[in-house]
Every structure is written in C-alpha cells, then in structure tokens.
PDB file of N, CA, C and O in Angstrom, chain B, residues numbered from 101:
ATOM      1  N   MET B 101     113.746 256.174 144.144  1.00  0.00           N
ATOM      2  CA  MET B 101     113.474 257.562 144.489  1.00  0.00           C
ATOM      3  C   MET B 101     112.818 258.275 143.476  1.00  0.00           C
ATOM      4  O   MET B 101     113.341 258.484 142.381  1.00  0.00           O
ATOM      5  N   SER B 102     111.566 258.702 143.827  1.00  0.00           N
ATOM      6  CA  SER B 102     110.849 259.511 142.843  1.00  0.00           C
ATOM      7  C   SER B 102     111.106 260.947 142.775  1.00  0.00           C
ATOM      8  O   SER B 102     111.360 261.483 143.854  1.00  0.00           O
ATOM      9  N   PRO B 103     111.092 261.722 141.676  1.00  0.00           N
ATOM     10  CA  PRO B 103     111.362 262.949 141.667  1.00  0.00           C
ATOM     11  C   PRO B 103     110.531 263.891 142.334  1.00  0.00           C
ATOM     12  O   PRO B 103     109.332 263.615 142.372  1.00  0.00           O
ATOM     13  N   ASP B 104     110.933 264.990 142.891  1.00  0.00           N
ATOM     14  CA  ASP B 104     110.138 265.931 143.801  1.00  0.00           C
ATOM     15  C   ASP B 104     109.198 266.721 142.769  1.00  0.00           C
ATOM     16  O   ASP B 104     109.676 267.249 141.765  1.00  0.00           O
ATOM     17  N   LYS B 105     107.990 266.764 143.042  1.00  0.00           N
ATOM     18  CA  LYS B 105     107.125 267.514 142.202  1.00  0.00           C
ATOM     19  C   LYS B 105     107.492 269.020 141.819  1.00  0.00           C
ATOM     20  O   LYS B 105     107.310 269.512 140.705  1.00  0.00           O
ATOM     21  N   ILE B 106     108.052 269.685 142.950  1.00  0.00           N
ATOM     22  CA  ILE B 106     108.360 271.052 142.945  1.00  0.00           C
ATOM     23  C   ILE B 106     109.567 271.189 142.076  1.00  0.00           C
ATOM     24  O   ILE B 106     109.611 272.128 141.281  1.00  0.00           O
ATOM     25  N   GLU B 107     110.557 270.325 142.159  1.00  0.00           N
ATOM     26  CA  GLU B 107     111.641 270.473 141.313  1.00  0.00           C
ATOM     27  C   GLU B 107     111.294 270.356 139.815  1.00  0.00           C
ATOM     28  O   GLU B 107     111.800 271.079 138.958  1.00  0.00           O
ATOM     29  N   VAL B 108     110.381 269.378 139.567  1.00  0.00           N
ATOM     30  CA  VAL B 108     109.972 269.063 138.136  1.00  0.00           C
ATOM     31  C   VAL B 108     109.211 270.319 137.602  1.00  0.00           C
ATOM     32  O   VAL B 108     109.373 270.680 136.437  1.00  0.00           O
ATOM     33  N   ALA B 109     108.354 271.002 138.484  1.00  0.00           N
ATOM     34  CA  ALA B 109     107.734 272.123 138.139  1.00  0.00           C
ATOM     35  C   ALA B 109     108.484 273.339 137.922  1.00  0.00           C
ATOM     36  O   ALA B 109     108.166 274.167 137.069  1.00  0.00           O
ATOM     37  N   GLY B 110     109.540 273.456 138.742  1.00  0.00           N
ATOM     38  CA  GLY B 110     110.558 274.485 138.510  1.00  0.00           C
ATOM     39  C   GLY B 110     111.415 274.329 137.412  1.00  0.00           C
ATOM     40  O   GLY B 110     111.777 275.344 136.817  1.00  0.00           O
ATOM     41  N   LEU B 111     111.861 273.050 136.986  1.00  0.00           N
ATOM     42  CA  LEU B 111     112.580 272.793 135.899  1.00  0.00           C
ATOM     43  C   LEU B 111     111.663 273.134 134.606  1.00  0.00           C
ATOM     44  O   LEU B 111     112.156 273.746 133.659  1.00  0.00           O
ATOM     45  N   ALA B 112     110.336 272.722 134.606  1.00  0.00           N
ATOM     46  CA  ALA B 112     109.496 272.991 133.399  1.00  0.00           C
ATOM     47  C   ALA B 112     109.371 274.696 133.283  1.00  0.00           C
ATOM     48  O   ALA B 112     109.486 275.320 132.229  1.00  0.00           O
ATOM     49  N   VAL B 113     109.150 275.189 134.399  1.00  0.00           N
ATOM     50  CA  VAL B 113     108.924 276.807 134.308  1.00  0.00           C
ATOM     51  C   VAL B 113     110.260 277.334 133.675  1.00  0.00           C
ATOM     52  O   VAL B 113     110.214 278.094 132.708  1.00  0.00           O
ATOM     53  N   SER B 114     111.476 276.918 134.237  1.00  0.00           N
ATOM     54  CA  SER B 114     112.642 277.434 133.767  1.00  0.00           C
ATOM     55  C   SER B 114     112.954 277.081 132.347  1.00  0.00           C
ATOM     56  O   SER B 114     113.505 277.896 131.607  1.00  0.00           O
ATOM     57  N   LEU B 115     112.626 275.927 131.967  1.00  0.00           N
ATOM     58  CA  LEU B 115     112.807 275.773 130.409  1.00  0.00           C
ATOM     59  C   LEU B 115     111.859 276.573 129.525  1.00  0.00           C
ATOM     60  O   LEU B 115     112.215 277.044 128.445  1.00  0.00           O
ATOM     61  N   MET B 116     110.635 276.705 130.033  1.00  0.00           N
ATOM     62  CA  MET B 116     109.766 277.612 129.269  1.00  0.00           C
ATOM     63  C   MET B 116     110.228 278.969 129.172  1.00  0.00           C
ATOM     64  O   MET B 116     110.193 279.572 128.100  1.00  0.00           O
ATOM     65  N   ALA B 117     110.705 279.538 130.350  1.00  0.00           N
ATOM     66  CA  ALA B 117     111.429 280.974 130.384  1.00  0.00           C
ATOM     67  C   ALA B 117     112.578 281.114 129.408  1.00  0.00           C
ATOM     68  O   ALA B 117     112.695 282.124 128.714  1.00  0.00           O
ATOM     69  N   ILE B 118     113.475 280.040 129.352  1.00  0.00           N
ATOM     70  CA  ILE B 118     114.516 280.156 128.527  1.00  0.00           C
ATOM     71  C   ILE B 118     114.171 280.044 126.915  1.00  0.00           C
ATOM     72  O   ILE B 118     114.704 280.681 126.007  1.00  0.00           O
ATOM     73  N   ILE B 119     113.209 279.131 126.829  1.00  0.00           N
ATOM     74  CA  ILE B 119     112.729 279.065 125.281  1.00  0.00           C
ATOM     75  C   ILE B 119     112.086 280.345 124.924  1.00  0.00           C
ATOM     76  O   ILE B 119     112.231 280.741 123.767  1.00  0.00           O
ATOM     77  N   ALA B 120     111.283 281.160 125.895  1.00  0.00           N
ATOM     78  CA  ALA B 120     110.626 282.264 125.499  1.00  0.00           C
ATOM     79  C   ALA B 120     111.679 283.301 125.270  1.00  0.00           C
ATOM     80  O   ALA B 120     111.612 284.074 124.315  1.00  0.00           O
ATOM     81  N   ALA B 121     112.697 283.321 126.186  1.00  0.00           N
ATOM     82  CA  ALA B 121     113.852 284.316 125.935  1.00  0.00           C
ATOM     83  C   ALA B 121     114.505 284.275 124.504  1.00  0.00           C
ATOM     84  O   ALA B 121     114.734 285.285 123.837  1.00  0.00           O
ATOM     85  N   PHE B 122     114.777 282.981 124.113  1.00  0.00           N
ATOM     86  CA  PHE B 122     115.442 282.691 122.858  1.00  0.00           C
ATOM     87  C   PHE B 122     114.453 283.047 121.756  1.00  0.00           C
ATOM     88  O   PHE B 122     114.902 283.593 120.749  1.00  0.00           O
ATOM     89  N   ILE B 123     113.268 282.814 121.842  1.00  0.00           N
ATOM     90  CA  ILE B 123     112.165 283.238 120.785  1.00  0.00           C
ATOM     91  C   ILE B 123     112.175 284.786 120.735  1.00  0.00           C
ATOM     92  O   ILE B 123     112.261 285.356 119.648  1.00  0.00           O
ATOM     93  N   PHE B 124     112.089 285.479 121.912  1.00  0.00           N
ATOM     94  CA  PHE B 124     112.095 286.920 121.907  1.00  0.00           C
ATOM     95  C   PHE B 124     113.293 287.571 121.216  1.00  0.00           C
ATOM     96  O   PHE B 124     113.209 288.483 120.394  1.00  0.00           O
ATOM     97  N   ILE B 125     114.411 286.997 121.645  1.00  0.00           N
ATOM     98  CA  ILE B 125     115.781 287.515 121.041  1.00  0.00           C
ATOM     99  C   ILE B 125     115.964 287.339 119.575  1.00  0.00           C
ATOM    100  O   ILE B 125     116.543 288.138 118.840  1.00  0.00           O
ATOM    101  N   SER B 126     115.343 286.069 119.175  1.00  0.00           N
ATOM    102  CA  SER B 126     115.505 285.791 117.702  1.00  0.00           C
ATOM    103  C   SER B 126     114.397 286.589 116.795  1.00  0.00           C
ATOM    104  O   SER B 126     114.665 286.778 115.608  1.00  0.00           O
ATOM    105  N   GLN B 127     113.198 287.043 117.316  1.00  0.00           N
ATOM    106  CA  GLN B 127     112.189 287.721 116.669  1.00  0.00           C
ATOM    107  C   GLN B 127     112.548 289.214 116.757  1.00  0.00           C
ATOM    108  O   GLN B 127     112.318 289.944 115.792  1.00  0.00           O
ATOM    109  N   ALA B 128     113.097 289.683 117.870  1.00  0.00           N
ATOM    110  CA  ALA B 128     113.285 291.115 118.052  1.00  0.00           C
ATOM    111  C   ALA B 128     114.491 291.658 117.750  1.00  0.00           C
ATOM    112  O   ALA B 128     115.479 291.012 118.099  1.00  0.00           O
ATOM    113  N   SER B 129     114.669 292.816 117.116  1.00  0.00           N
ATOM    114  CA  SER B 129     116.018 293.293 116.783  1.00  0.00           C
ATOM    115  C   SER B 129     116.402 294.317 118.068  1.00  0.00           C
ATOM    116  O   SER B 129     115.544 294.782 118.819  1.00  0.00           O
ATOM    117  N   PHE B 130     117.676 294.552 118.169  1.00  0.00           N
ATOM    118  CA  PHE B 130     118.033 295.436 119.205  1.00  0.00           C
ATOM    119  C   PHE B 130     118.621 296.671 118.331  1.00  0.00           C
ATOM    120  O   PHE B 130     119.681 296.610 117.707  1.00  0.00           O
ATOM    121  N   PRO B 131     117.813 297.738 118.381  1.00  0.00           N
ATOM    122  CA  PRO B 131     118.118 298.861 117.548  1.00  0.00           C
ATOM    123  C   PRO B 131     119.290 299.680 118.135  1.00  0.00           C
ATOM    124  O   PRO B 131     119.864 300.525 117.447  1.00  0.00           O
ATOM    125  N   ALA B 132     119.632 299.427 119.388  1.00  0.00           N
ATOM    126  CA  ALA B 132     120.791 300.171 119.861  1.00  0.00           C
ATOM    127  C   ALA B 132     122.111 299.710 119.089  1.00  0.00           C
ATOM    128  O   ALA B 132     123.006 300.540 118.926  1.00  0.00           O
ATOM    129  N   PHE B 133     122.238 298.554 118.665  1.00  0.00           N
ATOM    130  CA  PHE B 133     123.402 298.041 118.014  1.00  0.00           C
ATOM    131  C   PHE B 133     123.629 298.716 116.694  1.00  0.00           C
ATOM    132  O   PHE B 133     124.757 298.889 116.232  1.00  0.00           O
ATOM    133  N   THR B 134     122.449 299.116 116.064  1.00  0.00           N
ATOM    134  CA  THR B 134     122.739 299.782 114.687  1.00  0.00           C
ATOM    135  C   THR B 134     123.229 301.131 114.767  1.00  0.00           C
ATOM    136  O   THR B 134     123.523 301.685 113.708  1.00  0.00           O
ATOM    137  N   TYR B 135     123.373 301.789 115.922  1.00  0.00           N
ATOM    138  CA  TYR B 135     123.972 303.132 116.078  1.00  0.00           C
ATOM    139  C   TYR B 135     125.351 303.133 116.542  1.00  0.00           C
ATOM    140  O   TYR B 135     125.943 304.203 116.687  1.00  0.00           O
ATOM    141  N   ALA B 136     126.006 301.815 116.831  1.00  0.00           N
ATOM    142  CA  ALA B 136     127.307 301.600 117.239  1.00  0.00           C
ATOM    143  C   ALA B 136     128.226 301.703 115.994  1.00  0.00           C
ATOM    144  O   ALA B 136     128.654 300.713 115.401  1.00  0.00           O
ATOM    145  N   LYS B 137     128.483 302.939 115.662  1.00  0.00           N
ATOM    146  CA  LYS B 137     129.471 303.251 114.665  1.00  0.00           C
ATOM    147  C   LYS B 137     130.337 304.278 115.102  1.00  0.00           C
ATOM    148  O   LYS B 137     129.985 305.163 115.882  1.00  0.00           O
ATOM    149  N   ASN B 138     131.538 304.169 114.580  1.00  0.00           N
ATOM    150  CA  ASN B 138     132.648 305.203 114.944  1.00  0.00           C
ATOM    151  C   ASN B 138     132.447 306.655 114.474  1.00  0.00           C
ATOM    152  O   ASN B 138     132.888 307.578 115.158  1.00  0.00           O
ATOM    153  N   ASP B 139     131.807 306.872 113.346  1.00  0.00           N
ATOM    154  CA  ASP B 139     131.679 308.129 112.747  1.00  0.00           C
ATOM    155  C   ASP B 139     130.263 308.802 113.011  1.00  0.00           C
ATOM    156  O   ASP B 139     129.946 309.859 112.465  1.00  0.00           O
ATOM    157  N   TRP B 140     129.442 308.121 113.880  1.00  0.00           N
ATOM    158  CA  TRP B 140     128.107 308.636 114.004  1.00  0.00           C
ATOM    159  C   TRP B 140     127.944 309.057 115.461  1.00  0.00           C
ATOM    160  O   TRP B 140     128.206 308.252 116.354  1.00  0.00           O
ATOM    161  N   ILE B 141     127.537 310.242 115.720  1.00  0.00           N
ATOM    162  CA  ILE B 141     127.186 310.758 117.088  1.00  0.00           C
ATOM    163  C   ILE B 141     125.639 311.092 117.162  1.00  0.00           C
ATOM    164  O   ILE B 141     125.153 311.961 116.438  1.00  0.00           O
ATOM    165  N   LYS B 142     124.981 310.457 117.953  1.00  0.00           N
ATOM    166  CA  LYS B 142     123.508 310.620 117.996  1.00  0.00           C
ATOM    167  C   LYS B 142     123.183 311.871 118.813  1.00  0.00           C
ATOM    168  O   LYS B 142     122.232 312.578 118.478  1.00  0.00           O
ATOM    169  N   VAL B 143     123.947 312.171 119.883  1.00  0.00           N
ATOM    170  CA  VAL B 143     123.654 313.401 120.697  1.00  0.00           C
ATOM    171  C   VAL B 143     125.009 314.276 120.690  1.00  0.00           C
ATOM    172  O   VAL B 143     126.091 313.801 121.034  1.00  0.00           O
ATOM    173  N   GLY B 144     124.857 315.412 120.323  1.00  0.00           N
ATOM    174  CA  GLY B 144     126.079 316.250 120.292  1.00  0.00           C
ATOM    175  C   GLY B 144     126.264 316.759 121.529  1.00  0.00           C
ATOM    176  O   GLY B 144     125.270 316.904 122.240  1.00  0.00           O
ATOM    177  N   THR B 145     127.507 317.110 121.996  1.00  0.00           N
ATOM    178  CA  THR B 145     127.945 317.524 123.300  1.00  0.00           C
ATOM    179  C   THR B 145     127.436 319.026 123.530  1.00  0.00           C
ATOM    180  O   THR B 145     127.405 319.435 124.691  1.00  0.00           O
ATOM    181  N   SER B 146     127.090 319.756 122.627  1.00  0.00           N
ATOM    182  CA  SER B 146     126.552 321.125 122.876  1.00  0.00           C
ATOM    183  C   SER B 146     124.963 321.114 123.249  1.00  0.00           C
ATOM    184  O   SER B 146     124.328 322.072 123.688  1.00  0.00           O
ATOM    185  N   GLU B 147     124.537 319.983 123.008  1.00  0.00           N
ATOM    186  CA  GLU B 147     122.966 319.722 123.155  1.00  0.00           C
ATOM    187  C   GLU B 147     122.494 319.466 124.568  1.00  0.00           C
ATOM    188  O   GLU B 147     123.445 319.227 125.313  1.00  0.00           O
ATOM    189  N   ASN B 148     121.449 319.445 125.097  1.00  0.00           N
ATOM    190  CA  ASN B 148     121.026 319.187 126.313  1.00  0.00           C
ATOM    191  C   ASN B 148     120.811 317.703 126.531  1.00  0.00           C
ATOM    192  O   ASN B 148     119.752 317.136 126.263  1.00  0.00           O
ATOM    193  N   VAL B 149     121.918 317.093 127.051  1.00  0.00           N
ATOM    194  CA  VAL B 149     121.956 315.579 127.033  1.00  0.00           C
ATOM    195  C   VAL B 149     121.015 315.076 128.075  1.00  0.00           C
ATOM    196  O   VAL B 149     120.488 313.973 127.926  1.00  0.00           O
ATOM    197  N   GLY B 150     120.757 315.860 129.187  1.00  0.00           N
ATOM    198  CA  GLY B 150     119.838 315.405 130.043  1.00  0.00           C
ATOM    199  C   GLY B 150     118.422 315.109 129.663  1.00  0.00           C
ATOM    200  O   GLY B 150     117.765 314.204 130.179  1.00  0.00           O
ATOM    201  N   SER B 151     118.010 315.874 128.784  1.00  0.00           N
ATOM    202  CA  SER B 151     116.537 315.718 128.237  1.00  0.00           C
ATOM    203  C   SER B 151     116.442 314.507 127.261  1.00  0.00           C
ATOM    204  O   SER B 151     115.432 313.822 127.105  1.00  0.00           O
ATOM    205  N   GLU B 152     117.605 314.343 126.642  1.00  0.00           N
ATOM    206  CA  GLU B 152     117.646 313.067 125.580  1.00  0.00           C
ATOM    207  C   GLU B 152     117.614 311.761 126.506  1.00  0.00           C
ATOM    208  O   GLU B 152     116.928 310.786 126.199  1.00  0.00           O
ATOM    209  N   ILE B 153     118.350 311.807 127.582  1.00  0.00           N
ATOM    210  CA  ILE B 153     118.528 310.663 128.396  1.00  0.00           C
ATOM    211  C   ILE B 153     117.064 310.458 128.930  1.00  0.00           C
ATOM    212  O   ILE B 153     116.550 309.349 128.783  1.00  0.00           O
ATOM    213  N   ALA B 154     116.420 311.398 129.497  1.00  0.00           N
ATOM    214  CA  ALA B 154     115.146 311.237 129.999  1.00  0.00           C
ATOM    215  C   ALA B 154     114.068 310.771 129.042  1.00  0.00           C
ATOM    216  O   ALA B 154     113.209 309.950 129.360  1.00  0.00           O
ATOM    217  N   ASN B 155     114.159 311.319 127.900  1.00  0.00           N
ATOM    218  CA  ASN B 155     113.281 310.895 126.740  1.00  0.00           C
ATOM    219  C   ASN B 155     113.533 309.452 126.521  1.00  0.00           C
ATOM    220  O   ASN B 155     112.591 308.658 126.528  1.00  0.00           O
ATOM    221  N   PHE B 156     114.855 309.040 126.311  1.00  0.00           N
ATOM    222  CA  PHE B 156     115.035 307.583 126.133  1.00  0.00           C
ATOM    223  C   PHE B 156     114.474 306.722 127.064  1.00  0.00           C
ATOM    224  O   PHE B 156     113.855 305.708 126.740  1.00  0.00           O
ATOM    225  N   MET B 157     114.698 307.145 128.414  1.00  0.00           N
ATOM    226  CA  MET B 157     114.266 306.235 129.608  1.00  0.00           C
ATOM    227  C   MET B 157     112.616 306.098 129.642  1.00  0.00           C
ATOM    228  O   MET B 157     112.057 305.046 129.955  1.00  0.00           O
ATOM    229  N   TRP B 158     111.930 307.286 129.283  1.00  0.00           N
ATOM    230  CA  TRP B 158     110.595 307.269 129.358  1.00  0.00           C
ATOM    231  C   TRP B 158     109.972 306.512 128.057  1.00  0.00           C
ATOM    232  O   TRP B 158     108.900 305.908 128.100  1.00  0.00           O
ATOM    233  N   ASN B 159     110.663 306.607 127.070  1.00  0.00           N
ATOM    234  CA  ASN B 159     110.069 305.871 125.685  1.00  0.00           C
ATOM    235  C   ASN B 159     110.416 304.379 125.798  1.00  0.00           C
ATOM    236  O   ASN B 159     109.658 303.596 125.227  1.00  0.00           O
ATOM    237  N   TYR B 160     111.456 303.903 126.460  1.00  0.00           N
ATOM    238  CA  TYR B 160     111.881 302.516 126.600  1.00  0.00           C
ATOM    239  C   TYR B 160     111.538 301.950 127.939  1.00  0.00           C
ATOM    240  O   TYR B 160     112.198 301.022 128.407  1.00  0.00           O
ATOM    241  N   ARG B 161     110.461 302.516 128.610  1.00  0.00           N
ATOM    242  CA  ARG B 161     110.163 302.188 129.973  1.00  0.00           C
ATOM    243  C   ARG B 161     109.761 300.582 130.163  1.00  0.00           C
ATOM    244  O   ARG B 161     110.061 299.948 131.175  1.00  0.00           O
ATOM    245  N   SER B 162     109.118 300.089 129.159  1.00  0.00           N
ATOM    246  CA  SER B 162     108.735 298.662 129.389  1.00  0.00           C
ATOM    247  C   SER B 162     109.871 297.784 129.338  1.00  0.00           C
ATOM    248  O   SER B 162     109.846 296.743 129.996  1.00  0.00           O
ATOM    249  N   LEU B 163     110.923 298.104 128.589  1.00  0.00           N
ATOM    250  CA  LEU B 163     112.031 297.399 128.536  1.00  0.00           C
ATOM    251  C   LEU B 163     112.703 297.517 130.125  1.00  0.00           C
ATOM    252  O   LEU B 163     113.046 296.503 130.733  1.00  0.00           O
ATOM    253  N   ASP B 164     112.817 298.665 130.605  1.00  0.00           N
ATOM    254  CA  ASP B 164     113.290 298.790 131.948  1.00  0.00           C
ATOM    255  C   ASP B 164     112.521 297.833 132.948  1.00  0.00           C
ATOM    256  O   ASP B 164     113.129 297.099 133.727  1.00  0.00           O
ATOM    257  N   LEU B 165     111.151 297.892 132.873  1.00  0.00           N
ATOM    258  CA  LEU B 165     110.458 297.215 133.824  1.00  0.00           C
ATOM    259  C   LEU B 165     110.520 295.790 133.585  1.00  0.00           C
ATOM    260  O   LEU B 165     110.365 295.063 134.567  1.00  0.00           O
ATOM    261  N   LEU B 166     110.729 295.240 132.401  1.00  0.00           N
ATOM    262  CA  LEU B 166     110.875 293.754 132.112  1.00  0.00           C
ATOM    263  C   LEU B 166     112.143 293.396 132.701  1.00  0.00           C
ATOM    264  O   LEU B 166     112.155 292.365 133.374  1.00  0.00           O
ATOM    265  N   ALA B 167     113.351 294.138 132.557  1.00  0.00           N
ATOM    266  CA  ALA B 167     114.570 293.693 133.090  1.00  0.00           C
ATOM    267  C   ALA B 167     114.456 293.779 134.721  1.00  0.00           C
ATOM    268  O   ALA B 167     114.964 292.891 135.407  1.00  0.00           O
ATOM    269  N   GLN B 168     113.780 294.864 135.301  1.00  0.00           N
ATOM    270  CA  GLN B 168     113.696 294.739 136.818  1.00  0.00           C
ATOM    271  C   GLN B 168     112.850 293.532 137.225  1.00  0.00           C
ATOM    272  O   GLN B 168     113.092 292.987 138.301  1.00  0.00           O
ATOM    273  N   ALA B 169     111.915 293.100 136.468  1.00  0.00           N
ATOM    274  CA  ALA B 169     110.992 291.927 136.957  1.00  0.00           C
ATOM    275  C   ALA B 169     112.002 290.668 136.862  1.00  0.00           C
ATOM    276  O   ALA B 169     112.170 289.945 137.843  1.00  0.00           O
ATOM    277  N   ILE B 170     112.608 290.458 135.743  1.00  0.00           N
ATOM    278  CA  ILE B 170     113.434 289.425 135.652  1.00  0.00           C
ATOM    279  C   ILE B 170     114.386 289.299 136.764  1.00  0.00           C
ATOM    280  O   ILE B 170     114.547 288.233 137.359  1.00  0.00           O
ATOM    281  N   ILE B 171     115.014 290.375 137.046  1.00  0.00           N
ATOM    282  CA  ILE B 171     116.163 290.370 138.225  1.00  0.00           C
ATOM    283  C   ILE B 171     115.395 290.164 139.549  1.00  0.00           C
ATOM    284  O   ILE B 171     115.879 289.434 140.414  1.00  0.00           O
ATOM    285  N   LEU B 172     114.365 290.708 139.706  1.00  0.00           N
ATOM    286  CA  LEU B 172     113.646 290.394 141.038  1.00  0.00           C
ATOM    287  C   LEU B 172     113.185 288.904 141.145  1.00  0.00           C
ATOM    288  O   LEU B 172     113.334 288.264 142.186  1.00  0.00           O
ATOM    289  N   PHE B 173     112.658 288.423 140.096  1.00  0.00           N
ATOM    290  CA  PHE B 173     112.274 287.085 139.957  1.00  0.00           C
ATOM    291  C   PHE B 173     113.607 285.993 140.294  1.00  0.00           C
ATOM    292  O   PHE B 173     113.596 285.031 141.062  1.00  0.00           O
ATOM    293  N   GLY B 174     114.607 286.443 139.541  1.00  0.00           N
ATOM    294  CA  GLY B 174     115.887 285.640 139.853  1.00  0.00           C
ATOM    295  C   GLY B 174     116.365 285.705 141.258  1.00  0.00           C
ATOM    296  O   GLY B 174     116.777 284.671 141.784  1.00  0.00           O
ATOM    297  N   ALA B 175     116.348 286.868 141.938  1.00  0.00           N
ATOM    298  CA  ALA B 175     116.779 287.115 143.162  1.00  0.00           C
ATOM    299  C   ALA B 175     115.827 286.496 144.209  1.00  0.00           C
ATOM    300  O   ALA B 175     116.318 286.114 145.272  1.00  0.00           O
ATOM    301  N   ALA B 176     114.491 286.367 143.987  1.00  0.00           N
ATOM    302  CA  ALA B 176     113.670 285.562 144.742  1.00  0.00           C
ATOM    303  C   ALA B 176     113.822 284.080 144.695  1.00  0.00           C
ATOM    304  O   ALA B 176     113.772 283.407 145.725  1.00  0.00           O
ATOM    305  N   ALA B 177     114.009 283.552 143.490  1.00  0.00           N
ATOM    306  CA  ALA B 177     114.272 282.153 143.222  1.00  0.00           C
ATOM    307  C   ALA B 177     115.561 281.768 143.807  1.00  0.00           C
ATOM    308  O   ALA B 177     115.634 280.641 144.296  1.00  0.00           O
ATOM    309  N   GLY B 178     116.612 282.550 143.831  1.00  0.00           N
ATOM    310  CA  GLY B 178     117.838 282.382 144.560  1.00  0.00           C
ATOM    311  C   GLY B 178     117.857 282.249 146.078  1.00  0.00           C
ATOM    312  O   GLY B 178     118.580 281.476 146.708  1.00  0.00           O
ATOM    313  N   CYS B 179     116.921 283.148 146.610  1.00  0.00           N
ATOM    314  CA  CYS B 179     116.766 283.235 147.988  1.00  0.00           C
ATOM    315  C   CYS B 179     115.994 281.956 148.489  1.00  0.00           C
ATOM    316  O   CYS B 179     116.395 281.323 149.465  1.00  0.00           O
ATOM    317  N   LEU B 180     114.920 281.622 147.811  1.00  0.00           N
ATOM    318  CA  LEU B 180     114.210 280.424 148.038  1.00  0.00           C
ATOM    319  C   LEU B 180     115.143 279.110 148.022  1.00  0.00           C
ATOM    320  O   LEU B 180     115.035 278.164 148.802  1.00  0.00           O
ATOM    321  N   ALA B 181     116.126 279.245 146.929  1.00  0.00           N
ATOM    322  CA  ALA B 181     116.955 277.999 146.843  1.00  0.00           C
ATOM    323  C   ALA B 181     117.911 277.910 148.090  1.00  0.00           C
ATOM    324  O   ALA B 181     118.268 276.834 148.569  1.00  0.00           O
ATOM    325  N   ILE B 182     118.269 279.071 148.545  1.00  0.00           N
ATOM    326  CA  ILE B 182     119.306 279.113 149.499  1.00  0.00           C
ATOM    327  C   ILE B 182     118.678 278.758 150.868  1.00  0.00           C
ATOM    328  O   ILE B 182     119.238 277.993 151.654  1.00  0.00           O
ATOM    329  N   LEU B 183     117.542 279.323 151.104  1.00  0.00           N
ATOM    330  CA  LEU B 183     116.857 279.146 152.348  1.00  0.00           C
ATOM    331  C   LEU B 183     115.898 277.909 152.414  1.00  0.00           C
ATOM    332  O   LEU B 183     115.081 277.834 153.331  1.00  0.00           O
ATOM    333  N   ARG B 184     115.978 277.030 151.541  1.00  0.00           N
ATOM    334  CA  ARG B 184     115.150 275.872 151.310  1.00  0.00           C
ATOM    335  C   ARG B 184     115.393 274.801 152.537  1.00  0.00           C
ATOM    336  O   ARG B 184     116.552 274.456 152.768  1.00  0.00           O
ATOM    337  N   GLU B 185     114.471 274.350 153.209  1.00  0.00           N
ATOM    338  CA  GLU B 185     114.690 273.464 154.228  1.00  0.00           C
ATOM    339  C   GLU B 185     114.938 272.059 153.684  1.00  0.00           C
ATOM    340  O   GLU B 185     114.172 271.660 152.807  1.00  0.00           O
ATOM    341  N   GLU B 186     115.952 271.243 154.119  1.00  0.00           N
ATOM    342  CA  GLU B 186     116.129 270.035 153.549  1.00  0.00           C
ATOM    343  C   GLU B 186     115.476 269.013 154.593  1.00  0.00           C
ATOM    344  O   GLU B 186     115.682 269.080 155.805  1.00  0.00           O
ATOM    345  N   ARG B 187     114.629 268.019 153.947  1.00  0.00           N
ATOM    346  CA  ARG B 187     114.027 267.121 154.979  1.00  0.00           C
ATOM    347  C   ARG B 187     114.936 265.846 154.853  1.00  0.00           C
ATOM    348  O   ARG B 187     115.683 265.619 153.901  1.00  0.00           O
ATOM    349  N   GLU B 188     114.761 265.043 155.963  1.00  0.00           N
ATOM    350  CA  GLU B 188     115.466 263.900 156.099  1.00  0.00           C
ATOM    351  C   GLU B 188     114.533 262.722 155.834  1.00  0.00           C
ATOM    352  O   GLU B 188     113.454 262.751 156.424  1.00  0.00           O
ATOM    353  N   GLU B 189     114.773 261.782 155.103  1.00  0.00           N
ATOM    354  CA  GLU B 189     113.836 260.839 154.977  1.00  0.00           C
ATOM    355  C   GLU B 189     114.120 259.570 155.895  1.00  0.00           C
ATOM    356  O   GLU B 189     115.179 258.944 155.862  1.00  0.00           O
ATOM    357  N   LYS B 190     113.119 259.293 156.659  1.00  0.00           N
ATOM    358  CA  LYS B 190     113.257 258.324 157.799  1.00  0.00           C
ATOM    359  C   LYS B 190     112.846 257.110 157.313  1.00  0.00           C
ATOM    360  O   LYS B 190     111.772 257.054 156.715  1.00  0.00           O
ATOM    361  N   PRO B 191     113.567 256.053 157.479  1.00  0.00           N
ATOM    362  CA  PRO B 191     113.221 254.641 157.148  1.00  0.00           C
ATOM    363  C   PRO B 191     112.018 254.151 157.886  1.00  0.00           C
ATOM    364  O   PRO B 191     111.977 254.345 159.101  1.00  0.00           O
ATOM    365  N   HIS B 192     111.052 253.548 157.297  1.00  0.00           N
ATOM    366  CA  HIS B 192     109.921 253.111 157.798  1.00  0.00           C
ATOM    367  C   HIS B 192     110.129 251.854 158.552  1.00  0.00           C
ATOM    368  O   HIS B 192     110.638 250.876 158.004  1.00  0.00           O
ATOM    369  N   ASP B 193     109.714 251.847 159.921  1.00  0.00           N
ATOM    370  CA  ASP B 193     109.947 250.670 160.674  1.00  0.00           C
ATOM    371  C   ASP B 193     108.534 249.677 160.478  1.00  0.00           C
ATOM    372  O   ASP B 193     107.375 249.978 160.760  1.00  0.00           O
ATOM    373  N   ARG B 194     109.049 248.417 159.904  1.00  0.00           N
ATOM    374  CA  ARG B 194     107.902 247.542 159.716  1.00  0.00           C
ATOM    375  C   ARG B 194     108.181 246.221 160.574  1.00  0.00           C
ATOM    376  O   ARG B 194     108.982 245.345 160.247  1.00  0.00           O
ATOM    377  N   THR B 195     107.431 246.222 161.666  1.00  0.00           N
ATOM    378  CA  THR B 195     107.859 245.067 162.616  1.00  0.00           C
ATOM    379  C   THR B 195     106.407 244.350 162.878  1.00  0.00           C
ATOM    380  O   THR B 195     106.329 243.360 163.607  1.00  0.00           O
TER     381      THR B 195
END
C-alpha cells in the first residue's frame, strides 16, 4: 500500500510549521514575562486603564493577527479532517 500524497504533503507542512514555531520561540523573547513580579505594578489603579489596554492592543496588533491566523488555519484543517470522505478500494477483477 503506497502512502497518500496528500497525507505526506500535510505531514511535511505540519513538520515545517512546528519547526518554524520552535525557531521563533527560541529566537524571540517574551517581554510580558519580564514584568511578572510581585512588587511591580505597570498600570496604577488611579490611571486610565482603558487607554493603556487600547495602546497595548494597537501596538501588538501583529501578534494578535498571527494568533488569529493560526487558530483559523487549525480550525479549517480540523474541519477538513472531520469531513473528509473515505474511499473504499475495490479489488480489480482480472478474468
């Protein structure tokens, strides 16, 4: 039985995506974790918190869009996997 070309291509794309994610994670730092200290408050409660949140969302919009694209791609791949039509292989009649 020969492997299905679509399954092999999907496996190759998945492996490339995993490798790219590991490379990205190893090369980029996550600055949000540097502020996770008990004694440090970035935004005071007396300040306008809404404008700070909006400022953060607009400054890191590319990160938000990247996460949305990954989620949508994963959802589409999952739907295709669930709704994929399986084919029955019929034996060849050689008489």
